[in-house]
C-alpha positions in Angstrom: 105.9 82.9 110.2 104.5 79.4 110.0 104.6 77.4 106.8 100.8 77.2 106.8 100.6 81.0 107.1 103.0 81.5 104.2 101.0 79.1 102.0 97.7 80.8 102.9 99.2 84.2 102.2 100.5 83.2 98.8 97.1 81.7 97.9 95.3 84.9 99.0 97.7 87.0 96.8 97.1 84.7 93.9 93.3 85.0 94.3 93.6 88.8 94.4 95.7 88.8 91.2 93.1 86.6 89.5 90.3 88.9 90.7 92.1 91.9 89.3 92.5 90.2 86.0 88.8 89.3 86.0 87.8 92.8 86.9 89.9 94.3 84.2 88.3 92.2 81.5 84.7 92.0 82.8 83.9 95.0 85.0 82.6 98.3 83.4 84.5 101.5 83.8 82.4 102.7 86.7 83.1 99.6 88.8 86.8 99.7 87.9 86.9 103.3 89.0 85.3 102.4 92.4 87.9 99.7 92.9 90.7 102.1 92.1 89.3 104.6 94.5 89.1 101.9 97.2 92.8 101.1 96.8 93.8 104.8 96.6 91.9 105.6 99.8 93.6 102.6 101.4 97.0 104.3 100.8 95.6 107.7 102.1 94.1 106.0 105.1 97.3 104.2 106.0 99.3 107.3 105.6 97.1 109.3 107.9 96.8 106.4 110.4 100.5 106.4 110.8 100.4 110.0 112.0 97.1 110.1 113.9 96.6 106.5 114.9 100.0 105.0 115.6 101.8 108.2 116.7 98.9 109.9 118.5 99.2 113.2 116.7 96.1 115.1 115.6 97.0 116.3 112.1 94.4 117.7 109.7 96.8 118.7 106.8 96.4 115.6 104.6 94.5 117.4 101.8 97.5 119.8 101.3 99.9 116.9 100.9 97.6 115.2 98.5 97.3 118.4 96.5 101.1 118.6 96.1 101.3 115.0 94.9 98.4 115.4 92.5 99.7 118.6 90.9 103.3 117.5 90.7 102.4 114.1 89.2 100.0 115.7 86.7 102.4 118.4 85.6 105.2 115.9 85.1 103.2 113.4 83.1 101.3 115.8 80.9 102.7 116.3 77.3 103.8 119.8 76.3 100.9 120.2 73.9 98.4 119.5 76.6 100.0 121.9 79.0 99.8 124.7 76.4 96.1 123.9 76.0 95.5 124.2 79.7 97.6 127.4 80.3 95.7 129.7 77.9 95.2 132.6 80.3 98.9 132.8 81.3 101.7 130.7 79.8 103.3 128.0 82.0 106.8 128.7 83.4 109.4 127.7 80.8 111.2 125.2 83.1 108.0 123.1 83.3 106.7 123.4 79.7 108.7 120.6 78.0 109.3 118.4 81.0 107.6 115.0 80.7 108.6 112.0 82.8 107.1 108.4 83.2 104.3 107.8 85.7 106.3 106.0 88.4 109.1 108.6 88.7 106.4 111.3 88.7 104.6 109.7 91.5 107.7 109.3 93.6 108.7 113.0 92.9 105.2 114.1 94.0 105.5 112.0 97.2 109.0 113.4 97.9 107.9 117.0 97.3 105.0 116.4 99.8 107.5 114.9 102.3 109.9 117.9 101.9 107.1 120.3 102.6 106.0 118.2 105.6 109.6 118.4 106.9 109.6 122.2 106.6 106.1 122.5 108.2 106.9 120.0 110.9 109.8 121.9 112.4 107.5 124.5 114.0 104.2 122.7 114.0 105.2 119.4 115.7 106.1 121.2 118.9 102.4 121.8 119.4 100.0 119.2 120.8 96.3 118.3 120.5 93.9 120.8 119.1 96.7 123.4 118.5 98.4 120.9 116.2 95.2 120.2 114.4 94.5 123.9 113.8 98.1 124.6 112.7 98.1 121.7 110.2 94.7 122.6 108.9 95.9 126.1 108.4 98.9 125.0 106.4 96.7 122.8 104.3 94.5 125.8 103.4 97.6 127.9 102.7 98.8 125.3 100.2 95.4 125.3 98.5 95.3 129.2 98.3 98.8 129.2 96.9 97.8 126.7 94.2 94.8 128.9 93.4 97.0 132.0 92.9 100.0 130.6 91.0 98.5 130.8 87.6 101.7 130.1 85.6 102.5 126.9 87.6 99.2 125.3 88.6 96.8 127.2 86.2 95.1 128.7 89.2 91.5 128.2 89.9 90.9 126.6 86.5 93.0 123.6 87.5 94.4 121.0 85.1 92.5 119.0 82.6 93.3 116.2 80.1 95.7 114.6 82.6 96.9 111.2 81.3 94.6 108.5 82.7 97.6 106.3 83.7 96.1 105.0 87.0 94.6 101.5 86.7 93.9 98.5 88.9 97.5 97.3 88.8 99.0 100.7 89.7 96.5 101.4 92.5 96.4 97.9 94.1 100.1 97.3 93.6 101.0 100.5 95.4 98.4 99.8 98.0 100.0 96.4 98.7 103.5 98.0 98.9 102.1 100.6 101.3 100.6 97.9 103.5 103.9 95.9 103.5 105.9 99.0 104.3 103.6 100.0 107.2 103.6 96.5 108.7 107.4 96.5 108.6 107.6 99.9 110.1 105.1 99.3 112.9 106.7 96.0 113.9 110.2 97.6 114.0 111.8 99.4 116.9 110.6 102.7 115.3 107.0 101.5 115.3 107.3 100.5 119.0 108.7 104.0 119.7 105.8 105.6 117.9 103.2 103.6 119.9 105.0 104.5 123.1 104.7 108.2 122.2 101.0 107.7 121.5 100.4 106.1 124.9 102.4 108.5 127.1 104.9 111.1 125.8 106.5 111.8 129.2 107.1 108.1 129.8 108.4 107.6 126.3 110.9 110.5 126.7 112.1 109.2 130.0 112.9 105.9 128.2 115.2 107.8 125.9 112.9 108.1 122.9 113.4 111.3 120.9 109.9 112.7 120.7 110.5 115.3 118.0 112.6 113.0 115.8 110.1 110.2 115.8 107.1 112.6 115.3 108.9 114.1 112.4 109.6 110.7 111.0 105.9 109.7 111.1 104.8 113.1 109.7 107.2 113.0 106.8 106.5 109.3 105.9 102.7 110.0 106.1 103.0 113.0 103.9 105.0 111.0 101.3 102.3 108.4 100.9 99.6 111.1 100.9 101.5 112.7 98.0 101.6 109.3 96.2 97.9 108.8 96.8 97.1 112.3 95.5 99.1 111.6 92.4 97.2 108.3 91.8 93.9 110.2 92.3 94.7 113.0 89.9 95.7 110.6 87.1 92.6 108.5 87.7 90.2 111.4 87.5 91.9 113.2 84.6 91.2 116.6 86.0 92.1 118.4 89.3 91.5 121.9 90.7 92.2 123.5 94.1 88.6 123.2 95.2 89.0 119.4 95.3 91.5 119.6 98.2 89.4 121.4 100.8 89.1 120.2 104.4 86.3 117.8 103.4 88.8 115.6 101.7 90.9 115.3 104.9 87.7 114.6 106.8 86.9 111.7 104.5 90.3 110.1 105.1 89.9 110.8 108.9 86.5 109.0 108.8 88.1 105.9 107.3 90.7 105.6 110.0 88.2 106.3 112.8 85.7 103.8 111.5 88.4 101.1 110.9 90.3 101.7 114.1 92.9 104.2 115.1 96.1 102.2 115.1 95.0 99.3 113.0 96.3 98.6 109.5 93.7 95.9 108.9 90.9 98.2 110.0 92.0 101.0 107.7 92.0 98.6 104.7 88.5 97.2 105.5 87.1 100.7 106.2 88.6 102.2 103.0 86.7 99.6 100.9 83.5 99.9 103.0 83.3 103.7 103.1 84.3 104.3 99.4 82.1 101.6 97.9 79.2 102.4 100.3 79.2 106.1 99.4 79.1 105.2 95.7 76.5 102.4 95.8 74.1 104.4 98.0 73.8 107.0 95.2 70.7 105.0 94.1 68.9 106.7 97.1 69.3 110.1 95.5 67.5 109.0 92.4 63.9 107.8 91.8 63.5 104.1 92.5 61.0 102.0 90.5 59.7 99.0 92.5 57.4 97.9 89.7 54.1 98.7 91.5 55.2 102.1 92.8 57.8 104.6 91.9 59.6 106.4 94.8 60.9 109.9 94.0 64.5 110.5 94.7 65.6 112.8 97.5 68.9 114.6 96.9 71.3 114.0 99.8 69.4 111.0 101.2 72.4 108.7 100.7 74.5 110.9 103.0 71.7 110.7 105.7 71.5 106.9 105.4 75.3 106.5 105.4 75.8 108.9 108.3 73.1 106.9 110.3 74.9 103.6 109.6 78.2 105.2 110.7 76.6 106.4 113.9 75.3 102.8 114.6 78.8 101.4 114.0 80.5 103.9 116.2 78.0 103.3 119.0 78.6 99.5 119.0 82.3 99.7 118.1 83.7 102.6 120.1 87.2 101.9 119.0 86.3 101.2 115.4 85.8 97.9 113.6 89.2 96.5 114.5 90.3 98.8 117.4 94.1 98.3 117.5 93.9 94.6 116.4 95.4 93.2 113.2 94.4 90.3 111.0 96.2 87.0 111.6 95.5 83.5 110.3 95.6 82.2 113.9 93.0 84.7 114.9 90.8 83.8 111.9 90.9 80.1 112.6 90.3 80.7 116.3 87.2 82.8 115.4 86.0 80.0 113.0 86.4 77.4 115.8 84.2 79.4 118.2 80.7 78.1 118.3 77.8 80.6 118.9 76.5 80.6 122.4 73.0 79.3 121.4 74.7 76.2 119.8 76.6 75.6 123.0 73.3 75.7 125.0 71.7 73.3 122.5 74.6 70.8 122.9 74.4 71.1 126.7 70.8 70.0 126.6 
């Protein structure tokens, strides 16, 4: 890396830290929650992009892995008294009642549990391809949700968990998002990342070159599930309450929307899209409520924000068929090259 790039990267990180300090002290709780959600969806988007974008698999089981991370992290961080308040219909199992661990180990355990389940699921499922793989992973995700709904003495069933410690803050969410980005960049630029891209482009050619298809697919699937579990744990401890209904297919669809809009196979695109989609959905809520323009009051139309947001997404997809970034990544050289480009109308004016 050039010395100039290192200096600019350090400056950018410093600006981000200053912004987080400013946001922590000046932003209200609603704005801070939106920023936390943006960072969490960055982690979730990157984890799914590793599976779907870089490896070329079509997995729809992300909500299940998020549910595992969210429930494991919540159960491990909740004090015994809070657990007893939640489990009033049926007592919690004795081996979980008095277990309380710090937030970071709980997050890691949640991610590891999601990765272990992905390893177990991946053995039969990753031999499928295309739509069959999507249906199988979606089915396993729904199985996980149904199991959580019916294990009353472990997950509190359909009632879910409430009064979860609100440990997630800007430092946790953005710090783990930054670590996820660094890890993904290191993985994708390594020999393993090149093998994953080769599998995405042509499995037969990749196998003929000596790349173990099943081993590399399993690697991407397990790593993606681990980070999905971590993201789910962050989400649960941010919201303070979780239940099985939260982890339906629509949650997987939201993450899939982020990676498709940003670009399948682009880390930069996923980060940009996570912030655009998450903040856009929140700030367009004003369209669902009545708007006072001073001289006239427009009645709110429930669901209008989704209509407007979907229309904007359609426009973006039409003009950017491969997403905002395609398979491209951010670089300082690319940024300066873009800034040096003069618009075509300026070139015509100079020519005259």
